[in-house]
N, C-alpha and C positions, 0 to 999 in steps of 0.2 A: 586099671589100664595103665600101661607104661607111658611115660611122658618122654618126648624127644627134646633134646636141648636145642635152643634157638641158635641157628647158625650165626657165626660172627660176620659182621659186615666187613667191607674192604678196609675202611678206616680203622676199625677195631683191630684187624689183623696187622695194619701198618703200625699201630701203637705198640703192639706186642712183638714186633719184629726185632731181631737182634741189631739190625742196622740202625733203626730209629733210636733204640736204647743207647747204643754206642755213640751215635752222633750227639744225642742230647747230653749224655754223660760227659763227652768231650767239651761241649760248650759250658757246662756247669763247672767243670774243673778249671777250664781256661779263665772263667770269670772269677772263681775263688782265688786262684794263684795270682792272676793279673792285678786284681784290686788289692790283694794283700801286699803285693810289691809296691803299688802306688802309695799305699798308706805307710809302709815301712820306709821306703826311700825318701819320699817327699816329707813325711812326718819327721824323720831323723834330721833332715836339713833344718826344719823349723825349730827343733829342740836344740840343735847345735848352735844356731844363731838367733836366739829369742829377741835380741834387741833390734834386728832388722827383718822382722817377719814379713814375708811377701803375702799380701792379702789373697792373691790368686792361688798360692800354694795351699793356704788354709781352706779355700773353697774347693780345691781339687781333692784334698784329704776328706772333706765332708762328703763330697759326691761319691768318692770311692768307698767310704765307710757305709753310706746308704746302699750302694750297689752290693757290697759284701753282706750286709745284713739281710737284704732281700734274697740273695743267693743261698745263704746258709740256712735261713729260717723257712724258706719256701722251696727253692729249686733243688737243693740237695735232698730234701725229703721226697720230692717227686721222683728223683732218681732211685731212691731206695724203694719207693712204691712200684716203680716200673720193673724193678728186679724181682718182684714177687713177694716182698716183705709186707704183710698186712698188719697195720697197727691201728687200733681204734681207741680214741680218747673218751673220757667221760664228758659230761655236759659242761662242767666248769672249765676244764682244760681246753675244750673246743672253743668256748667263748674267748678265752685268753688268746689262743692261737689265731682265731679269725680277726680279733682286734689288733693283734701284733702285725698280721699280714697287711691289713688296710693301712695301719700307721706307717710302717716302713716303706711300703710301696708308694704311698702318696707323698711322703717326705722325699723319696727318691726323685720323683718327678720335679718337684719344686727346687730341690737342690741342683738338679741339672739346669733348670731355667736360671737359677741364681748366678751360675757361672757366666751365662750369656749376658745377663743384665749387668753384672759387674764389669765385664769387658767393654760393654757399650758405654757405661758411665766413665770408665777409664779413658776411652778415646775422646769423650767430650771434654774431659779435663786436660787432656794432652799432658799428663804427668806420669812419672814412673810409679807403678803400683807397689812401691816399697814403703812400709809403714815404720813409724817410730824411730826415725833417725835422730830427731831432736825432740820427740814428744815423750809421753809416758810409756813405760815398758809394757809389752804385750800388744796383741792385735788391736785394731781400731774398735772403739765401742760400738759404732754403727754396724760393723761387720758381725760382731758377736751378737748384737741385738737381732739382726736379720736372720742369722742361723737359728738362734733360739726361737724366733717367731715361727720359722718354718716347722720346726719339730713340735712346738707346743700347739699351734693351730691344727696341725694334722693329727695330733693326739686327741684334741677335742672332736675333730671330725670322725675319728674312728670309734667313738663311744657307742654308736648304734651297733657296731659289729660285736662289741662285748655283750650286748643285750639280745639282739635278734639273731642268734645262732644256736645250734644244738648239735648233738652227736647223733649219727646215723648208724647203719650197719652195712653189711656187704651188698644188700639189695637197694641201698639208698641211691637216688640220682639227684643231681642238682637241677633245679628248675629256674635258677637265676644265676647269671654270671656277671662278675665285675672284674674289669681289668686290674683294678687296684687291690684285689684280694685273691680271686680264684678263677680258674678256667676249668676246674674239675674238682670233685670231692677229694679231700686229702685228710688222712687220719680219721676218717669217718665224720668230718665236720661239714655241715651244710647250713645254709641260711634258713631262718625260721621267722619270717616277718608275719605280722598278724593277718595280712591280706596280700593278694597279688598286686593290688594298686600301690600299697605302701612299699613293697619291694621294688616295683618299677620306678616309684618316685625316688627312692634312694639310688637306684642304678642310674637314673637320668641325671640326678644331681652330681653323682660321681663322674659321669661322662662329661658334664659341663665344667665342673670345678677342677678335676684332676686329669682330664684328657684333652678336651677341646681348648680351653683357655690357655694352659701352658704352651701348647703347640702354636697357637696363634701368637702369643707373646714372644716365643722364641723366634718365630719368623720375622716379627716386627723388629726385635732388637738386633737380629742378624743383618737385616736390611739396613738398619740405622748404622751399624758398625761398618758395613761396606761403604755406605755413603760418606761416613766420617773419614774413613781411610782414603777415599777418593779425593775429598776436599783437602786433606792434609798433604796428599801427593801433589796436588795442584800448587799448594803453598810452597812445597819444597822446590818445585820447578821454578816458581816465581822467585824464590830466594837465590837460586843459582844465576838468574838473569839480572836481578837487582840487588845490590848490597844493602839497600835500605829495607828490604822486605823481611818480615819476621821469620826466624829459622825454627822449623818444627823438628824436634829431635825424637828419637826412639821409634820412628815410623817403621823401619825394617823389622824390629822386634815385635811391634804391635801387629804388623802385617802377618808375620808367622803365627802369632797367637790367634789372630782372627781366622786364619785358615784351619787351625786345629779345632777351634771352637765351632766353626761352621761345619767341619766334618763331623764333630760330635753331635751337633744338633740335627744334621741331615740323617745320621745314623739313628738318632733317637726318634725322629719323626717317622722314618720308614718302619722301624720295629714296632713303635707304639701305634702307628697308623694302621698297619695290618692287623694288630691285635684289637684295636678299637672297632674296626669294620667287622671282624669275625665275631667278637663278643656281642656287639649290638645286633648283628644279624640273628644270633641265637636268641637274644632277649625279645626281639620285636617281630621276627619273621618265622623262624623255625622251618625253613625250607629244606629241600633234599640235600643241600650242600653243607648243612650245619656241622656234621661231624668232621668233615675235611677242614672246614674253616677253623674249628676249634684246635685242630692239630697245628694249623698255621699260627694261631694265636699263641700256642705254647712255645713254638719256636721263636716267634716275635718277641715274647716276653723276656727271653734269655739272651737274644742277640745283642742288644745294647750293652748289657752287663758284661757279656763275654768279650766284645770287641772294643769297647771304649778304652780299656787300658792300653791296647795296641796303638790306638790313635793318639793317646796321650804320650806314649813312649816316642812316637815320631817327632813330636813338637816340644817335649820337655827336656832341657839340657841334662839335668841330673839323672833322669831316668835313662836317657840315651847312654850316658857315661857308665851307669851301673850295668845295663844290659851288655854294653860293649866289653866291659871287664869280665862279665860272666862268660860271654862267648869266647874271649881270648883264653880264659882258663880252661874251658872245655876243649878247645882246639889243642892247647898245649898238653892236656891230659891224654887226649886221643893220640897225639903224636908220640907221647912218651910210651903209652901202652903198645902202639904199633912198633916202635923201635925195640922195645923189650922182646916182643914176639919174634921179630926178625933175628935178633941176636941168639935166641934160643934155638 
């Protein structure tokens, strides 16, 4: 007896539509190019002036690097999969890739929080975030220790992903979703926990450690930064009225930095918040809206990586100057080509 193919659902048709694929590809390319520019432009400034390394620039490069690693190792592969290229890895490579995805995604979350925490600490000191003017060459030891701690601890956390994963086939479906690793099977790699309870335990710990806690801490540090800026603004107004009042410097620059970091954190909370709600709805509910919410999760996962370089370009002087020079050259090139065309 002949079998009939199961009709595609509305969400499955949306995933395979050229419009969705083109939109997702645009976000991935934007994230790859934007974060590469942040690493290149800001990193070049750090290498050019190693004796006066700005700690904030080092943290920005670290955040952009983690964004780029997530985009290259995960989102770019999703684009290839959406275009119809089917690749299936063996068991060992699947374990490596699942562990890599959990590691870089978790490190990406805490690298973003580290930027917010650093700015809050800077405002509490009311000191310029420039390092090593009179000290030892290189960035502060505490900063390097913090960044190494982020990557090493998240590496330890990703160990279960190297163990409890396996390779599937074209008919494999994912029964467990994690924001920090996957919202759909990729390269045939799926989770393989001993029991459903152990899988949900790992998913719950991931939700708490790498989703809920960082978002709460970002909200707290952002509120603390805003309150600190308000207090410093009051001190500046008092200084104008009384010559004996202490003068608080660098407040305009720190206020601009606070706006950029606040915009980054709001963007992060919105993108990760939608992804968290969608993925945990899949894990614990499995209602009728699951497939649509997973589409939202996929878009949410890439939104922060794609748009954060644009937010940084608005507030970072060196990035603004670089983009302005690029636009000037493009305008001059277009004008030259148009002039040559008219003369012909």
